[in-house]
C-alpha positions as MATLAB code, in Angstrom:
seq = 'XXXXXXXXXXXXXXXXXXXXXXXXXXXXXXXXXXXXXXXXXXXXXXXXXXXXXXXXXXXXXXXXXXXXXXXXXXXXXXXXXXXXXXXXXXXXXXXXXXXXXXXXXXXXXXXXXXXXXXXXXXXXXXXXXXXXXXX';
ca = [
     -16.655   -5.283    3.775;
     -13.428   -5.601    1.824;
     -10.506   -7.562    3.214;
      -7.552   -5.637    4.574;
      -4.745   -5.557    1.998;
      -2.391   -7.675    4.104;
      -5.023  -10.440    4.169;
      -5.366  -10.173    0.394;
      -1.576  -10.585    0.104;
      -1.781  -13.727    2.253;
      -4.396  -15.171   -0.109;
      -2.290  -14.057   -3.097;
       0.726  -16.034   -1.862;
      -1.439  -19.157   -1.460;
      -2.693  -18.948   -5.049;
      -0.829  -21.378   -7.288;
      -1.388  -20.082  -10.804;
      -1.304  -16.660  -12.412;
      -5.041  -16.899  -13.065;
      -5.692  -17.640   -9.387;
      -3.492  -14.707   -8.327;
      -5.394  -12.361  -10.651;
      -8.692  -13.730   -9.314;
      -7.604  -13.079   -5.709;
      -6.829   -9.452   -6.539;
     -10.041   -8.931   -8.526;
     -12.279  -10.484   -5.893;
     -10.819   -8.189   -3.232;
     -10.900   -4.933   -5.196;
     -10.699   -1.792   -3.092;
      -9.221    1.654   -3.610;
      -6.688    0.978   -0.848;
      -5.479   -2.225   -2.514;
      -5.291   -0.584   -5.934;
      -3.428    2.425   -4.498;
      -0.912    0.115   -2.799;
      -0.409   -1.882   -5.994;
      -0.013    1.179   -8.195;
       2.298    2.898   -5.728;
       4.468   -0.180   -5.415;
       4.576   -1.450   -8.974;
       4.033    1.492  -11.334;
       7.458    2.862  -12.313;
       5.893    6.262  -13.091;
       4.979    6.793   -9.426;
       7.881    8.424   -7.556;
       7.810    8.962   -3.802;
       9.022   12.052   -1.963;
       9.993   10.199    1.219;
      13.293    8.701    2.363;
      13.799    5.010    1.613;
      13.625    2.469    4.387;
      11.330    2.333    7.378;
      11.006    5.409    9.559;
      11.033    5.123   13.333;
       7.429    4.455   14.339;
       5.398    2.518   16.885;
       3.160   -0.070   15.194;
      -0.424   -0.049   16.403;
      -0.810   -2.319   19.410;
      -4.598   -2.113   19.556;
      -6.576   -5.224   18.712;
      -8.608   -2.876   16.509;
      -6.305   -0.341   14.817;
      -7.231    3.304   15.345;
      -7.649    3.935   11.624;
      -8.355    1.918    8.544;
      -6.104    1.690    5.528;
      -9.343    2.202    3.579;
      -9.423    5.821    4.828;
      -5.727    6.495    5.246;
      -4.846    5.637    1.627;
      -6.308    8.995    0.575;
      -3.255   10.618    2.198;
      -0.819    8.834   -0.134;
      -1.115   11.822   -2.486;
       0.978   13.861   -0.034;
       3.942   11.556   -0.667;
       4.066   11.659   -4.471;
       6.872   13.734   -5.998;
       5.767   16.802   -7.951;
       2.211   16.594   -6.623;
       1.681   20.375   -6.368;
       0.736   20.045   -2.693;
       2.739   22.607   -0.783;
       3.731   21.044    2.552;
       7.104   20.826    4.234;
       9.130   17.636    4.187;
       8.769   17.387    7.968;
       4.969   17.576    7.729;
       4.991   15.009    4.902;
       7.005   12.593    7.050;
       4.755   13.236   10.075;
       1.688   12.310    8.020;
       3.466    9.163    6.814;
       4.396    8.084   10.340;
       0.848    8.878   11.495;
      -0.530    6.459    8.904;
       1.931    3.735    9.896;
       1.047    4.090   13.565;
      -2.712    4.168   12.992;
      -3.326    1.214   10.662;
      -2.948   -2.524   11.205;
       0.789   -3.298   11.640;
       0.836   -5.632    8.628;
      -0.814   -2.988    6.451;
       1.817   -0.534    7.700;
       4.460   -2.945    6.365;
       2.717   -2.871    2.970;
       2.817    0.932    2.966;
       6.547    0.866    3.737;
       7.073   -1.660    0.915;
       5.139    0.672   -1.391;
       7.310    3.671   -0.567;
      10.420    1.537   -1.117;
       8.994    0.229   -4.448;
       9.445   -3.382   -3.299;
       6.661   -5.895   -3.920;
       5.578   -7.199   -0.515;
       5.079  -10.786   -1.686;
       6.752  -13.070   -4.188;
       5.106  -13.204   -7.598;
       3.402   -9.824   -7.424;
       4.212   -7.977  -10.645;
       2.866   -4.930  -12.446;
       1.661   -7.227  -15.248;
      -0.447   -9.313  -12.838;
      -1.808   -6.217  -11.103;
      -2.663   -4.630  -14.446;
      -4.387   -7.808  -15.609;
      -6.516   -7.749  -12.454;
      -7.181   -4.024  -12.722;
      -6.730   -2.761  -16.303;
      -7.397    0.839  -15.202;
      -4.474    0.717  -12.759;
];
C-alpha cells in the first residue's frame, strides 16, 4: 500500500540532495500524491475556492473515515472552468467534507494545494516534474 502523502512529505524533507528528493517522490507514486503536486505547483491549475483554511474539524479518529487515495478524485470539483455545474456552496461543502474525512496532516496538504503554497521547503515544480514527467 502506498504511503499517505504527508508521510511522503516527511521523507522528502529528510532527503539531502535533489536526486534523493526525486527518488522519494518516485518511490511513493500514487494518484493522490501526483494530484496534490500538480494542484499545488502547476501554475495552469486555478482553484475555484477561497484562499486560506475554511472552518473545519480535523478528523480525530485514529483511523480517518476516508482515505486521501479516494477523496482526491473530488479535486476536479474545485478547478476553475471545469464544466461541472455545482453551486459555490456545494463546492465548499465537498471541500470541507474532504478535510474532515482524511488524516489531519493530509488535510493540511490539501489546504496548501488550494492556496498554491508548497507544503515543504524545497518542493518545486521542476523536482515534481523530474519525478513524474507526465505531471
